[in-house]
mmCIF entry with sequence, helices, sheets and N, C-alpha, C, O atoms, coordinates in Angstrom:
data_MODEL
# 
_entry.id   MODEL 
# 
_entity.id                         1 
_entity.type                       polymer 
_entity.pdbx_number_of_molecules   1 
# 
_entity_poly.entity_id                      1 
_entity_poly.type                           'polypeptide(L)' 
_entity_poly.nstd_linkage                   no 
_entity_poly.nstd_monomer                   no 
_entity_poly.pdbx_seq_one_letter_code       AYLKRLTEGEARKYFQQLIDAVDYCHLRGVCHRDLK 
_entity_poly.pdbx_seq_one_letter_code_can   AYLKRLTEGEARKYFQQLIDAVDYCHLRGVCHRDLK 
_entity_poly.pdbx_strand_id                 A 
# 
loop_
_entity_poly_seq.entity_id 
_entity_poly_seq.num 
_entity_poly_seq.mon_id 
_entity_poly_seq.hetero 
1 1  ALA n 
1 2  TYR n 
1 3  LEU n 
1 4  LYS n 
1 5  ARG n 
1 6  LEU n 
1 7  THR n 
1 8  GLU n 
1 9  GLY n 
1 10 GLU n 
1 11 ALA n 
1 12 ARG n 
1 13 LYS n 
1 14 TYR n 
1 15 PHE n 
1 16 GLN n 
1 17 GLN n 
1 18 LEU n 
1 19 ILE n 
1 20 ASP n 
1 21 ALA n 
1 22 VAL n 
1 23 ASP n 
1 24 TYR n 
1 25 CYS n 
1 26 HIS n 
1 27 LEU n 
1 28 ARG n 
1 29 GLY n 
1 30 VAL n 
1 31 CYS n 
1 32 HIS n 
1 33 ARG n 
1 34 ASP n 
1 35 LEU n 
1 36 LYS n 
# 
_struct_asym.id          A 
_struct_asym.entity_id   1 
# 
_struct_conf.conf_type_id            HELX_P 
_struct_conf.id                      HELX_P1 
_struct_conf.pdbx_PDB_helix_id       AA1 
_struct_conf.beg_label_comp_id       GLU 
_struct_conf.beg_label_asym_id       A 
_struct_conf.beg_label_seq_id        8 
_struct_conf.pdbx_beg_PDB_ins_code   ? 
_struct_conf.end_label_comp_id       LEU 
_struct_conf.end_label_asym_id       A 
_struct_conf.end_label_seq_id        27 
_struct_conf.pdbx_end_PDB_ins_code   ? 
_struct_conf.beg_auth_comp_id        GLU 
_struct_conf.beg_auth_asym_id        A 
_struct_conf.beg_auth_seq_id         8 
_struct_conf.end_auth_comp_id        LEU 
_struct_conf.end_auth_asym_id        A 
_struct_conf.end_auth_seq_id         27 
_struct_conf.pdbx_PDB_helix_class    1 
_struct_conf.details                 ? 
_struct_conf.pdbx_PDB_helix_length   20 
# 
_struct_conf_type.id          HELX_P 
_struct_conf_type.criteria    ? 
_struct_conf_type.reference   ? 
# 
loop_
_atom_site.group_PDB 
_atom_site.id 
_atom_site.type_symbol 
_atom_site.label_atom_id 
_atom_site.label_alt_id 
_atom_site.label_comp_id 
_atom_site.label_asym_id 
_atom_site.label_entity_id 
_atom_site.label_seq_id 
_atom_site.pdbx_PDB_ins_code 
_atom_site.Cartn_x 
_atom_site.Cartn_y 
_atom_site.Cartn_z 
_atom_site.occupancy 
_atom_site.B_iso_or_equiv 
_atom_site.pdbx_formal_charge 
_atom_site.auth_seq_id 
_atom_site.auth_comp_id 
_atom_site.auth_asym_id 
_atom_site.auth_atom_id 
_atom_site.pdbx_PDB_model_num 
ATOM 1   N N  . ALA A 1 1  ? -4.239 -10.364 -22.336 1.00 0.00 ? 1  ALA A N  1 
ATOM 2   C CA . ALA A 1 1  ? -4.105 -8.999  -21.803 1.00 0.00 ? 1  ALA A CA 1 
ATOM 3   C C  . ALA A 1 1  ? -2.618 -8.656  -21.650 1.00 0.00 ? 1  ALA A C  1 
ATOM 4   O O  . ALA A 1 1  ? -1.805 -9.518  -21.317 1.00 0.00 ? 1  ALA A O  1 
ATOM 5   N N  . TYR A 1 2  ? -2.289 -7.433  -21.889 1.00 0.00 ? 2  TYR A N  1 
ATOM 6   C CA . TYR A 1 2  ? -0.918 -6.947  -21.746 1.00 0.00 ? 2  TYR A CA 1 
ATOM 7   C C  . TYR A 1 2  ? -0.749 -6.441  -20.335 1.00 0.00 ? 2  TYR A C  1 
ATOM 8   O O  . TYR A 1 2  ? -1.587 -5.672  -19.864 1.00 0.00 ? 2  TYR A O  1 
ATOM 9   N N  . LEU A 1 3  ? 0.275  -6.832  -19.656 1.00 0.00 ? 3  LEU A N  1 
ATOM 10  C CA . LEU A 1 3  ? 0.533  -6.418  -18.216 1.00 0.00 ? 3  LEU A CA 1 
ATOM 11  C C  . LEU A 1 3  ? 1.861  -5.711  -18.360 1.00 0.00 ? 3  LEU A C  1 
ATOM 12  O O  . LEU A 1 3  ? 2.880  -6.272  -18.763 1.00 0.00 ? 3  LEU A O  1 
ATOM 13  N N  . LYS A 1 4  ? 1.779  -4.410  -17.995 1.00 0.00 ? 4  LYS A N  1 
ATOM 14  C CA . LYS A 1 4  ? 3.043  -3.551  -17.896 1.00 0.00 ? 4  LYS A CA 1 
ATOM 15  C C  . LYS A 1 4  ? 3.683  -3.770  -16.564 1.00 0.00 ? 4  LYS A C  1 
ATOM 16  O O  . LYS A 1 4  ? 3.002  -3.674  -15.543 1.00 0.00 ? 4  LYS A O  1 
ATOM 17  N N  . ARG A 1 5  ? 4.950  -4.057  -16.518 1.00 0.00 ? 5  ARG A N  1 
ATOM 18  C CA . ARG A 1 5  ? 5.678  -4.120  -15.248 1.00 0.00 ? 5  ARG A CA 1 
ATOM 19  C C  . ARG A 1 5  ? 5.868  -2.664  -14.667 1.00 0.00 ? 5  ARG A C  1 
ATOM 20  O O  . ARG A 1 5  ? 6.047  -1.701  -15.413 1.00 0.00 ? 5  ARG A O  1 
ATOM 21  N N  . LEU A 1 6  ? 5.819  -2.565  -13.360 1.00 0.00 ? 6  LEU A N  1 
ATOM 22  C CA . LEU A 1 6  ? 6.017  -1.338  -12.672 1.00 0.00 ? 6  LEU A CA 1 
ATOM 23  C C  . LEU A 1 6  ? 7.555  -1.023  -12.595 1.00 0.00 ? 6  LEU A C  1 
ATOM 24  O O  . LEU A 1 6  ? 8.375  -1.929  -12.441 1.00 0.00 ? 6  LEU A O  1 
ATOM 25  N N  . THR A 1 7  ? 7.884  0.191   -12.699 1.00 0.00 ? 7  THR A N  1 
ATOM 26  C CA . THR A 1 7  ? 9.249  0.598   -12.503 1.00 0.00 ? 7  THR A CA 1 
ATOM 27  C C  . THR A 1 7  ? 9.467  0.583   -11.010 1.00 0.00 ? 7  THR A C  1 
ATOM 28  O O  . THR A 1 7  ? 8.496  0.536   -10.255 1.00 0.00 ? 7  THR A O  1 
ATOM 29  N N  . GLU A 1 8  ? 10.683 0.619   -10.562 1.00 0.00 ? 8  GLU A N  1 
ATOM 30  C CA . GLU A 1 8  ? 10.961 0.651   -9.124  1.00 0.00 ? 8  GLU A CA 1 
ATOM 31  C C  . GLU A 1 8  ? 10.330 1.927   -8.442  1.00 0.00 ? 8  GLU A C  1 
ATOM 32  O O  . GLU A 1 8  ? 9.824  1.864   -7.322  1.00 0.00 ? 8  GLU A O  1 
ATOM 33  N N  . GLY A 1 9  ? 10.386 3.032   -9.149  1.00 0.00 ? 9  GLY A N  1 
ATOM 34  C CA . GLY A 1 9  ? 9.809  4.196   -8.602  1.00 0.00 ? 9  GLY A CA 1 
ATOM 35  C C  . GLY A 1 9  ? 8.260  4.141   -8.439  1.00 0.00 ? 9  GLY A C  1 
ATOM 36  O O  . GLY A 1 9  ? 7.707  4.657   -7.468  1.00 0.00 ? 9  GLY A O  1 
ATOM 37  N N  . GLU A 1 10 ? 7.583  3.495   -9.430  1.00 0.00 ? 10 GLU A N  1 
ATOM 38  C CA . GLU A 1 10 ? 6.152  3.401   -9.298  1.00 0.00 ? 10 GLU A CA 1 
ATOM 39  C C  . GLU A 1 10 ? 5.822  2.457   -8.212  1.00 0.00 ? 10 GLU A C  1 
ATOM 40  O O  . GLU A 1 10 ? 4.909  2.722   -7.429  1.00 0.00 ? 10 GLU A O  1 
ATOM 41  N N  . ALA A 1 11 ? 6.510  1.370   -8.118  1.00 0.00 ? 11 ALA A N  1 
ATOM 42  C CA . ALA A 1 11 ? 6.254  0.411   -7.003  1.00 0.00 ? 11 ALA A CA 1 
ATOM 43  C C  . ALA A 1 11 ? 6.504  1.051   -5.585  1.00 0.00 ? 11 ALA A C  1 
ATOM 44  O O  . ALA A 1 11 ? 5.779  0.795   -4.623  1.00 0.00 ? 11 ALA A O  1 
ATOM 45  N N  . ARG A 1 12 ? 7.530  1.860   -5.530  1.00 0.00 ? 12 ARG A N  1 
ATOM 46  C CA . ARG A 1 12 ? 7.808  2.556   -4.218  1.00 0.00 ? 12 ARG A CA 1 
ATOM 47  C C  . ARG A 1 12 ? 6.574  3.562   -3.906  1.00 0.00 ? 12 ARG A C  1 
ATOM 48  O O  . ARG A 1 12 ? 6.090  3.664   -2.779  1.00 0.00 ? 12 ARG A O  1 
ATOM 49  N N  . LYS A 1 13 ? 6.154  4.241   -4.952  1.00 0.00 ? 13 LYS A N  1 
ATOM 50  C CA . LYS A 1 13 ? 5.024  5.103   -4.704  1.00 0.00 ? 13 LYS A CA 1 
ATOM 51  C C  . LYS A 1 13 ? 3.763  4.455   -4.244  1.00 0.00 ? 13 LYS A C  1 
ATOM 52  O O  . LYS A 1 13 ? 3.086  4.974   -3.356  1.00 0.00 ? 13 LYS A O  1 
ATOM 53  N N  . TYR A 1 14 ? 3.415  3.295   -4.843  1.00 0.00 ? 14 TYR A N  1 
ATOM 54  C CA . TYR A 1 14 ? 2.228  2.520   -4.475  1.00 0.00 ? 14 TYR A CA 1 
ATOM 55  C C  . TYR A 1 14 ? 2.450  1.952   -3.119  1.00 0.00 ? 14 TYR A C  1 
ATOM 56  O O  . TYR A 1 14 ? 1.528  1.974   -2.304  1.00 0.00 ? 14 TYR A O  1 
ATOM 57  N N  . PHE A 1 15 ? 3.578  1.458   -2.830  1.00 0.00 ? 15 PHE A N  1 
ATOM 58  C CA . PHE A 1 15 ? 3.884  0.755   -1.507  1.00 0.00 ? 15 PHE A CA 1 
ATOM 59  C C  . PHE A 1 15 ? 3.778  1.836   -0.419  1.00 0.00 ? 15 PHE A C  1 
ATOM 60  O O  . PHE A 1 15 ? 3.182  1.567   0.624   1.00 0.00 ? 15 PHE A O  1 
ATOM 61  N N  . GLN A 1 16 ? 4.327  3.047   -0.612  1.00 0.00 ? 16 GLN A N  1 
ATOM 62  C CA . GLN A 1 16 ? 4.239  4.152   0.259   1.00 0.00 ? 16 GLN A CA 1 
ATOM 63  C C  . GLN A 1 16 ? 2.743  4.471   0.645   1.00 0.00 ? 16 GLN A C  1 
ATOM 64  O O  . GLN A 1 16 ? 2.378  4.643   1.808   1.00 0.00 ? 16 GLN A O  1 
ATOM 65  N N  . GLN A 1 17 ? 1.940  4.529   -0.428  1.00 0.00 ? 17 GLN A N  1 
ATOM 66  C CA . GLN A 1 17 ? 0.513  4.756   -0.211  1.00 0.00 ? 17 GLN A CA 1 
ATOM 67  C C  . GLN A 1 17 ? -0.127 3.705   0.667   1.00 0.00 ? 17 GLN A C  1 
ATOM 68  O O  . GLN A 1 17 ? -0.942 3.991   1.545   1.00 0.00 ? 17 GLN A O  1 
ATOM 69  N N  . LEU A 1 18 ? 0.265  2.515   0.403   1.00 0.00 ? 18 LEU A N  1 
ATOM 70  C CA . LEU A 1 18 ? -0.293 1.381   1.222   1.00 0.00 ? 18 LEU A CA 1 
ATOM 71  C C  . LEU A 1 18 ? 0.106  1.615   2.766   1.00 0.00 ? 18 LEU A C  1 
ATOM 72  O O  . LEU A 1 18 ? -0.703 1.541   3.691   1.00 0.00 ? 18 LEU A O  1 
ATOM 73  N N  . ILE A 1 19 ? 1.383  1.889   2.894   1.00 0.00 ? 19 ILE A N  1 
ATOM 74  C CA . ILE A 1 19 ? 1.872  2.185   4.327   1.00 0.00 ? 19 ILE A CA 1 
ATOM 75  C C  . ILE A 1 19 ? 1.119  3.263   4.964   1.00 0.00 ? 19 ILE A C  1 
ATOM 76  O O  . ILE A 1 19 ? 0.647  3.119   6.092   1.00 0.00 ? 19 ILE A O  1 
ATOM 77  N N  . ASP A 1 20 ? 0.974  4.451   4.214   1.00 0.00 ? 20 ASP A N  1 
ATOM 78  C CA . ASP A 1 20 ? 0.283  5.567   4.760   1.00 0.00 ? 20 ASP A CA 1 
ATOM 79  C C  . ASP A 1 20 ? -1.190 5.224   5.083   1.00 0.00 ? 20 ASP A C  1 
ATOM 80  O O  . ASP A 1 20 ? -1.712 5.687   6.097   1.00 0.00 ? 20 ASP A O  1 
ATOM 81  N N  . ALA A 1 21 ? -1.849 4.440   4.257   1.00 0.00 ? 21 ALA A N  1 
ATOM 82  C CA . ALA A 1 21 ? -3.164 4.024   4.560   1.00 0.00 ? 21 ALA A CA 1 
ATOM 83  C C  . ALA A 1 21 ? -3.346 3.221   5.789   1.00 0.00 ? 21 ALA A C  1 
ATOM 84  O O  . ALA A 1 21 ? -4.283 3.493   6.540   1.00 0.00 ? 21 ALA A O  1 
ATOM 85  N N  . VAL A 1 22 ? -2.503 2.221   6.068   1.00 0.00 ? 22 VAL A N  1 
ATOM 86  C CA . VAL A 1 22 ? -2.405 1.430   7.193   1.00 0.00 ? 22 VAL A CA 1 
ATOM 87  C C  . VAL A 1 22 ? -2.139 2.266   8.425   1.00 0.00 ? 22 VAL A C  1 
ATOM 88  O O  . VAL A 1 22 ? -2.757 2.050   9.467   1.00 0.00 ? 22 VAL A O  1 
ATOM 89  N N  . ASP A 1 23 ? -1.230 3.211   8.321   1.00 0.00 ? 23 ASP A N  1 
ATOM 90  C CA . ASP A 1 23 ? -0.908 4.128   9.415   1.00 0.00 ? 23 ASP A CA 1 
ATOM 91  C C  . ASP A 1 23 ? -2.065 4.952   9.793   1.00 0.00 ? 23 ASP A C  1 
ATOM 92  O O  . ASP A 1 23 ? -2.356 5.123   10.977  1.00 0.00 ? 23 ASP A O  1 
ATOM 93  N N  . TYR A 1 24 ? -2.776 5.501   8.766   1.00 0.00 ? 24 TYR A N  1 
ATOM 94  C CA . TYR A 1 24 ? -3.980 6.301   8.956   1.00 0.00 ? 24 TYR A CA 1 
ATOM 95  C C  . TYR A 1 24 ? -5.008 5.542   9.753   1.00 0.00 ? 24 TYR A C  1 
ATOM 96  O O  . TYR A 1 24 ? -5.611 6.103   10.667  1.00 0.00 ? 24 TYR A O  1 
ATOM 97  N N  . CYS A 1 25 ? -5.239 4.203   9.414   1.00 0.00 ? 25 CYS A N  1 
ATOM 98  C CA . CYS A 1 25 ? -6.203 3.433   10.131  1.00 0.00 ? 25 CYS A CA 1 
ATOM 99  C C  . CYS A 1 25 ? -5.796 3.101   11.522  1.00 0.00 ? 25 CYS A C  1 
ATOM 100 O O  . CYS A 1 25 ? -6.615 3.125   12.440  1.00 0.00 ? 25 CYS A O  1 
ATOM 101 N N  . HIS A 1 26 ? -4.484 2.777   11.704  1.00 0.00 ? 26 HIS A N  1 
ATOM 102 C CA . HIS A 1 26 ? -3.962 2.523   13.083  1.00 0.00 ? 26 HIS A CA 1 
ATOM 103 C C  . HIS A 1 26 ? -4.162 3.784   13.982  1.00 0.00 ? 26 HIS A C  1 
ATOM 104 O O  . HIS A 1 26 ? -4.586 3.691   15.134  1.00 0.00 ? 26 HIS A O  1 
ATOM 105 N N  . LEU A 1 27 ? -3.840 4.948   13.400  1.00 0.00 ? 27 LEU A N  1 
ATOM 106 C CA . LEU A 1 27 ? -4.015 6.130   14.269  1.00 0.00 ? 27 LEU A CA 1 
ATOM 107 C C  . LEU A 1 27 ? -5.480 6.405   14.729  1.00 0.00 ? 27 LEU A C  1 
ATOM 108 O O  . LEU A 1 27 ? -5.734 7.077   15.729  1.00 0.00 ? 27 LEU A O  1 
ATOM 109 N N  . ARG A 1 28 ? -6.401 5.853   13.948  1.00 0.00 ? 28 ARG A N  1 
ATOM 110 C CA . ARG A 1 28 ? -7.837 6.028   14.290  1.00 0.00 ? 28 ARG A CA 1 
ATOM 111 C C  . ARG A 1 28 ? -8.412 4.791   14.989  1.00 0.00 ? 28 ARG A C  1 
ATOM 112 O O  . ARG A 1 28 ? -9.632 4.678   15.107  1.00 0.00 ? 28 ARG A O  1 
ATOM 113 N N  . GLY A 1 29 ? -7.602 3.897   15.436  1.00 0.00 ? 29 GLY A N  1 
ATOM 114 C CA . GLY A 1 29 ? -8.057 2.744   16.164  1.00 0.00 ? 29 GLY A CA 1 
ATOM 115 C C  . GLY A 1 29 ? -8.602 1.612   15.411  1.00 0.00 ? 29 GLY A C  1 
ATOM 116 O O  . GLY A 1 29 ? -9.191 0.702   15.995  1.00 0.00 ? 29 GLY A O  1 
ATOM 117 N N  . VAL A 1 30 ? -8.424 1.624   14.078  1.00 0.00 ? 30 VAL A N  1 
ATOM 118 C CA . VAL A 1 30 ? -8.856 0.523   13.207  1.00 0.00 ? 30 VAL A CA 1 
ATOM 119 C C  . VAL A 1 30 ? -7.706 -0.351  13.068  1.00 0.00 ? 30 VAL A C  1 
ATOM 120 O O  . VAL A 1 30 ? -6.598 0.118   12.810  1.00 0.00 ? 30 VAL A O  1 
ATOM 121 N N  . CYS A 1 31 ? -7.904 -1.585  13.224  1.00 0.00 ? 31 CYS A N  1 
ATOM 122 C CA . CYS A 1 31 ? -6.787 -2.675  13.131  1.00 0.00 ? 31 CYS A CA 1 
ATOM 123 C C  . CYS A 1 31 ? -7.234 -3.662  11.997  1.00 0.00 ? 31 CYS A C  1 
ATOM 124 O O  . CYS A 1 31 ? -8.429 -3.856  11.776  1.00 0.00 ? 31 CYS A O  1 
ATOM 125 N N  . HIS A 1 32 ? -6.307 -4.239  11.333  1.00 0.00 ? 32 HIS A N  1 
ATOM 126 C CA . HIS A 1 32 ? -6.445 -5.128  10.319  1.00 0.00 ? 32 HIS A CA 1 
ATOM 127 C C  . HIS A 1 32 ? -6.037 -6.576  10.706  1.00 0.00 ? 32 HIS A C  1 
ATOM 128 O O  . HIS A 1 32 ? -5.120 -6.717  11.515  1.00 0.00 ? 32 HIS A O  1 
ATOM 129 N N  . ARG A 1 33 ? -6.591 -7.538  10.239  1.00 0.00 ? 33 ARG A N  1 
ATOM 130 C CA . ARG A 1 33 ? -6.165 -8.915  10.595  1.00 0.00 ? 33 ARG A CA 1 
ATOM 131 C C  . ARG A 1 33 ? -5.329 -9.563  9.489   1.00 0.00 ? 33 ARG A C  1 
ATOM 132 O O  . ARG A 1 33 ? -4.514 -10.441 9.776   1.00 0.00 ? 33 ARG A O  1 
ATOM 133 N N  . ASP A 1 34 ? -5.504 -9.170  8.295   1.00 0.00 ? 34 ASP A N  1 
ATOM 134 C CA . ASP A 1 34 ? -4.726 -9.867  7.241   1.00 0.00 ? 34 ASP A CA 1 
ATOM 135 C C  . ASP A 1 34 ? -4.539 -8.902  6.050   1.00 0.00 ? 34 ASP A C  1 
ATOM 136 O O  . ASP A 1 34 ? -5.511 -8.454  5.441   1.00 0.00 ? 34 ASP A O  1 
ATOM 137 N N  . LEU A 1 35 ? -3.255 -8.593  5.732   1.00 0.00 ? 35 LEU A N  1 
ATOM 138 C CA . LEU A 1 35 ? -2.986 -7.839  4.574   1.00 0.00 ? 35 LEU A CA 1 
ATOM 139 C C  . LEU A 1 35 ? -2.119 -8.743  3.758   1.00 0.00 ? 35 LEU A C  1 
ATOM 140 O O  . LEU A 1 35 ? -1.156 -9.337  4.244   1.00 0.00 ? 35 LEU A O  1 
ATOM 141 N N  . LYS A 1 36 ? -2.517 -8.843  2.383   1.00 0.00 ? 36 LYS A N  1 
ATOM 142 C CA . LYS A 1 36 ? -1.737 -9.700  1.532   1.00 0.00 ? 36 LYS A CA 1 
ATOM 143 C C  . LYS A 1 36 ? -1.385 -8.857  0.245   1.00 0.00 ? 36 LYS A C  1 
ATOM 144 O O  . LYS A 1 36 ? -0.715 -9.358  -0.658  1.00 0.00 ? 36 LYS A O  1 
# 
């Protein structure tokens, strides 16, 4: 299988989405035990 590397801009976009999702959960009282 061919794996395309992410550009820095793409990686930043996905990481920001992850941060936003965790923040959304925290604001609603949902906590996580393990993110990898």
